[in-house]
C-alpha positions in Angstrom: 96.2 119.6 78.5 95.5 121.0 82.0 95.7 118.9 85.1 92.5 117.0 85.8 90.6 118.2 88.9 90.0 115.6 91.6 86.3 116.6 91.2 86.1 115.7 87.5 83.7 112.8 86.8 85.2 109.3 86.9 84.3 108.6 83.3 86.1 111.7 82.1 89.3 110.7 83.9 89.1 107.1 82.7 88.3 108.1 79.1 91.1 110.7 78.9 93.7 108.3 80.3 92.7 105.2 78.4 92.0 106.6 74.9 95.7 106.9 74.0 96.9 103.4 73.4 100.6 104.3 73.1 100.5 106.0 76.6 99.1 103.1 78.5 101.4 101.9 81.3 100.3 98.7 83.1 102.3 97.7 86.2 101.7 94.8 88.4 102.1 91.0 88.7 100.5 87.8 87.8 97.6 86.6 90.0 95.6 89.8 89.9 92.0 89.6 88.7 92.4 92.9 86.8 92.0 94.4 83.3 92.4 92.0 80.4 95.2 93.9 78.7 95.9 97.3 77.2 94.1 96.5 74.0 90.8 95.7 75.8 91.1 98.8 77.9 91.8 101.0 75.0 89.0 99.5 73.0 86.6 100.1 75.8 87.6 103.7 75.9 87.4 104.1 72.1 83.8 102.8 72.2 83.0 105.4 74.8 84.9 108.4 73.5 82.5 110.8 75.1 83.1 109.3 78.5 79.7 107.8 79.0 79.9 104.2 80.3 83.7 104.2 80.2 84.1 103.3 83.9 81.6 100.5 83.5 83.6 99.2 80.6 86.7 99.2 82.7 84.9 97.3 85.4 83.6 94.8 82.8 87.1 94.2 81.6 88.3 93.8 85.2 85.6 91.2 85.8 86.3 89.2 82.7 89.0 87.0 84.2 87.7 83.7 85.6 91.0 82.7 87.1 91.2 82.4 90.9 93.9 84.2 92.8 95.9 83.6 95.9 94.7 85.0 99.2 95.7 88.6 99.4 98.5 89.2 102.0 97.5 90.5 105.4 99.5 93.4 106.6 99.7 95.7 109.7 97.1 98.4 110.3 99.8 100.9 111.1 99.7 103.8 113.6 97.5 106.2 111.8 94.1 104.4 111.5 91.0 106.2 112.8 87.6 104.4 112.8 85.7 107.4 111.3 83.5 105.3 108.9 83.2 108.3 106.5 81.0 106.9 103.8 82.0 108.8 100.7 83.5 108.3 97.3 85.6 111.5 97.1 88.1 111.7 99.9 90.2 114.6 98.6 88.8 117.5 100.6 91.4 120.3 100.3 94.4 118.1 99.5 96.4 118.8 96.3 98.2 116.3 94.1 97.9 114.1 91.1 94.4 112.8 90.8 94.1 109.1 91.6 91.0 107.0 90.8 91.1 103.7 92.8 89.0 100.9 91.4 89.0 98.1 93.9 87.2 94.8 93.9 86.7 92.3 96.7 86.2 88.6 95.9 85.9 85.4 98.0 89.3 83.7 97.8 87.6 80.2 98.0 84.9 80.7 95.4 86.3 83.7 93.4 82.8 85.2 93.5 82.4 89.0 94.3 81.7 89.9 97.9 78.7 92.1 97.8 77.6 94.7 100.4 80.9 94.6 102.2 82.7 97.8 103.3 86.0 98.7 101.8 88.0 101.4 103.7 91.1 103.4 102.7 93.3 105.9 104.3 96.7 107.4 103.3 99.0 110.4 103.7 99.0 113.5 101.5 101.7 114.7 99.1 103.8 115.9 102.1 103.7 112.6 103.8 101.2 113.7 106.5 98.0 111.9 107.7 94.9 113.7 108.7 94.2 113.3 112.4 98.0 113.3 113.0 99.2 116.6 111.5 101.1 117.5 114.7 103.2 114.4 114.3 104.4 115.7 111.0 105.9 113.7 108.2 105.9 110.1 109.4 108.9 109.9 111.7 110.9 107.0 112.9 111.9 103.9 111.0 110.1 100.6 110.2 110.2 98.0 112.9 112.4 95.8 110.8 111.9 92.1 109.7 108.9 90.5 111.3 109.6 88.1 114.2 108.7 84.5 113.7 106.5 82.3 115.7 102.8 82.2 116.8 101.1 85.2 118.4 100.9 84.7 122.1 99.1 87.8 123.3 96.8 90.5 121.9 98.4 93.9 121.1 97.7 97.0 123.0 94.7 99.3 122.2 94.7 102.7 120.5 97.3 105.0 122.0 99.5 102.2 123.3 102.7 101.4 121.5 103.6 98.1 120.0 100.4 96.9 118.4 99.8 97.1 114.7 102.9 99.1 114.1 102.6 101.2 117.2 99.2 102.9 117.1 99.5 106.7 117.7 97.0 108.9 119.5 95.4 111.4 117.1 96.3 115.0 117.3 93.4 116.7 115.5 89.9 116.1 113.9 90.9 116.4 110.3 89.5 113.8 107.9 91.1 114.2 104.5 92.2 111.1 102.5 90.0 108.8 104.5 86.8 107.1 103.4 84.7 103.9 103.3 82.3 102.5 100.7 80.0 99.5 100.3 80.8 97.2 97.4 78.3 96.8 94.6 76.9 93.5 93.2 80.2 92.9 91.4 82.3 93.6 94.5 83.6 97.0 93.3 84.2 100.3 95.0 85.8 103.4 93.5 87.5 106.2 95.3 88.6 109.6 94.1 91.7 110.6 95.9 95.3 112.0 95.1 98.5 110.1 94.6 100.1 109.7 98.0 103.4 111.2 99.0 106.1 109.6 101.2 107.5 109.8 104.7 110.4 108.5 106.7 111.0 104.8 106.6 108.2 103.7 104.2 107.6 103.4 100.4 104.5 105.1 99.0 101.4 103.2 100.0 97.7 103.3 100.9 96.1 101.4 103.7 92.9 99.4 103.4 90.4 97.3 105.4 87.6 95.1 104.1 84.7 94.6 106.5 82.1 91.8 106.0 79.1 90.3 107.8 77.7 93.7 108.9 75.5 96.4 107.4 75.5 100.1 106.8 73.2 102.0 109.2 72.7 105.6 110.3 75.5 105.1 112.8 78.0 103.8 110.2 79.0 100.1 109.6 77.5 98.0 112.2 78.3 94.4 113.1 80.4 91.9 111.2 84.2 91.7 111.2 87.3 93.1 109.6 88.2 90.2 107.3 91.2 91.9 105.7 93.7 94.6 106.5 96.3 95.4 103.8 98.3 98.0 102.0 98.4 99.1 98.4 101.7 100.0 96.7 102.9 101.8 93.6 105.5 101.0 91.0 108.8 102.7 91.3 108.4 104.3 87.8 105.1 105.9 88.8 106.5 107.3 92.0 109.6 108.6 90.4 107.5 110.4 87.8 105.8 112.4 90.6 108.9 113.5 92.4 109.6 116.7 90.5 105.9 117.7 90.2 104.4 120.1 92.8 103.4 119.6 95.5 105.5 116.4 95.7 108.7 118.3 94.8 108.4 120.1 98.1 108.7 116.9 100.1 112.4 116.7 101.0 112.3 113.5 103.1 114.4 110.7 101.7 112.1 108.3 100.0 112.2 104.5 100.5 111.9 102.5 97.3 109.5 99.6 97.0 112.4 97.2 97.0 113.7 98.8 100.2 110.4 98.8 102.1 110.4 96.4 105.1 106.6 95.8 105.0 105.8 95.3 101.3 105.9 91.4 100.9 107.4 91.6 97.4 104.6 89.3 96.0 103.2 91.7 93.4 99.4 92.0 93.2 99.0 89.4 96.0 101.0 91.7 98.2 99.0 94.8 97.2 100.9 96.1 94.2 98.4 98.2 92.2 97.9 97.9 88.5 98.4 101.5 87.2 97.3 103.3 84.1 98.6 106.8 83.4 100.1 109.1 80.7 103.8 108.2 80.9 104.8 111.7 79.9 102.3 113.6 82.0 101.4 111.7 85.2 100.1 114.9 86.6 97.0 114.4 84.4 95.9 111.6 86.6 96.3 107.9 87.5 94.0 105.0 87.6 95.0 102.3 90.1 93.1 99.0 90.3 93.3 95.7 92.0 91.2 92.8 93.1 91.6 91.7 96.7 91.0 87.9 97.4 89.9 87.6 101.0 88.3 85.1 103.4 85.0 86.9 104.3 84.6 84.7 107.4 88.0 85.5 108.8 89.1 88.2 111.2 92.2 90.1 110.3 92.3 93.4 112.0 96.0 94.2 111.3 97.1 94.3 114.9 100.0 91.9 114.5 103.4 92.7 113.1 104.1 92.5 109.3 103.2 89.2 107.8 100.9 88.2 110.7 103.7 87.7 113.2 103.3 88.6 116.9 103.0 92.2 117.9 106.3 93.7 119.1 106.7 93.8 122.9 108.8 97.0 122.9 107.8 100.5 122.0 108.1 101.5 118.4 108.1 104.9 116.8 105.0 105.0 114.5 106.1 104.5 110.9 103.7 102.2 109.1 
């Protein structure tokens, strides 16, 4: 079967990946409000063999759990965030790689009810480990800042372009926008993004950044008002990342890859810490991956990711951007 195009309709990708029971791979941890098991997912795909309504069936399965979950861990914004507010579902542009469909849900951590009309934002590097807006910086560079310091924050971090805050924010080097986007959640708290499986760069495990914005509204100028109630990162199982290493264009990335266990920012708490549930053909990951996760957030909080990992104070010395 040929590789799926990132432009293929969502239902086609979901149907192809979920219709083969023996090839389902679900990775993740307890506490996620996610799909209710391989059998339910496969059955949903079987009922929608032609692809029609399959994504809706996946969302229905994802919404079936009534269990509350722990507050999703806040993490640093990192150096490569740009407030573009590009409202779009497909963020691929000209990037190549294994198709990735992200199915994300935002719920209120206190009530477990979906957060409607909030804005969910993502950004990540391409298969070569490079971020749009920072192509002149190259493949990451530097090393993680190390274990987070302890104590209570005593001062706000520096703004854009100044080192130290949020992992050491870097000044952008170009106007490129690939692999960045934002969407409003639907009445069930869902957004979906079409993207590609990220690559890796020096000092970090494979990851995707995210922000959840609440209390504002979408206008002709972008998302106006409100607050950033959650800043986090999504992670991938080691099995899935290893499966991509020998596939072009990932095979051209010669940077030493940090494993999930070796990453200094991943909190090692499974879904609560951002570990995605994944579905893919175990023998042919190049055909595409579905990644899904529910984020339990406090919609009235402000968490802009400008501290150090784990919500500790921002470092007071310069750091090489690496988050």
